[in-house]
Structures are given as structure tokens and as C-alpha cells.
N, C-alpha and C positions, 0 to 999 in steps of 0.2 A: 259425530262419526270420526273422531280424530284417529282412532285406530284401525280405520278400513282404508285400504288402497286399491284403487280399480285401475287396471291397465288394459290396453286394447291391443289386440293382434292386428293382422292386416286384412283379415276378412271382412269386419263391418266396423269400421270406426264410427259411423254414424250412430249405430245400435250402442256402442260403448259410451258414446256422448250423451245419449238420451237416458241411458241407465245411471250414469253419473249426476246427471241433472236431476233426476228423481230422487236419488239418494242424498243429494246435497252435497256431493265431493266433486273434486276435479279429477279428470283422467290422468293417470300418472305419466311421468316422464320416463319413456322407454325408447330405445334405438333398436331397429330390427335390420339385420343384414342378411341377404340371401347370397349363398355361394353357387358357383355354377354347377355343382353337382345336385342341387335342389335342397341341400340342407340350410336350416335356419339358425341364426344366432340371434337372440334377444338379450339386450343389455338394459338392465334397470338402472336409470340414472338418479335414483334417490333413495334414502334409506327407507326401508320397509321392515326392519327389525322389529320384532314384537307385534307387528300389525297383522291383521287379517287381510290377506292378499287374495283378489279375484282377477283372472285374466279372461276378457271376452275374446273367445276365438272358436271358430267352427273345426270340426274334426273331419278333415276330407277322407273319404274312402274308408270310413271307420264300419266294420262289420264285427258284430258280437257273436263269437263261436263259442257256445257253452261247452264245458267238458262233458264228455259222454257220461251219462249217469247223473248229472246234476239237474235239477229242476225239471224232472220228468212229469208230463202232465198227461191227464187222460180226459177224453170228453164224457161227461156224465150223460148217460142215455135217457135220463128223466128230464133234466132241464135244459140241457145243451150247453151247459158251462164247462169251461176248461178247468180241472180241479188237480192240484199236486197229487201225485200218486199216494202219497201218505194218507190223504184224506178221502180216499176212493174206497167205497165197500162194494161187495159183490151182492145184489138182490135179484133173485130169480135169474141168476146167470148173467146179469148185466151190470156194467160198472156204473155206480151211483155215487154222487157226493153225500157227505154225512147228512145234510138237511134233508135231502130226498130219501135217505135210507130209512128215516125214523129213529135212528139210534140216538140223535141229538136231544131228544125230548127227555126231561127228568122224569123219573117215575112218579106217579101220581100217589100221594098219601091220602088216606081216608081216616 
């Protein structure tokens, strides 16, 4: 795995070390500086040009806020599974997923 570089942030260097050990690579040389305003500067001290680079670091206070209208889901009234709206059908006035609606079965040929 000569074309793989693994670097560690400050969150969990032990995890980075264990991942590197499993992959058979060394944790890359990187200097991390924190500024008084909370900003972080990471300086990679080795060449990683053309390599696959992975940085092991958590994302503090990360919350996913989907854009309104994207990935809308509806609860299937038959099986209780959440289904993307485009795969919902109405059966007897209730929202159901395609497998529960009966529309997914191919027509029988005789």
C-alpha cells in the first residue's frame, strides 16, 4: 500500500495508530497548530502527491440539515418501514411501499 497515506487529527491518535497498524502503513507526519480563535492549521510534512490520503478525525458539532424537499420519506402503513416518497403508492387511501402495494409482482403468463 505504497500509494496510501494515513494522517491523524487530534481527536483520536490511538485509533489512527490502530488503523495504520491494520493497514500495514505508518501514520503520516503532520503538524497541527491551534490558534487562539479556535481555528486549526494542519501542515502535512511529507509528500502525498498522487497518493490516496485519509485523515482520521471526528467532526464536532456536525449536524446534517437536508435541503427542504430532498429525501422526503413516508411511513408505510402496512409494514411500518420508512420509504422515499417516490416509492410510495396509495392503497385504500393509505400510503404503502411498492412491495406492500402489490404493484411489484410481474404479471403471470399462462
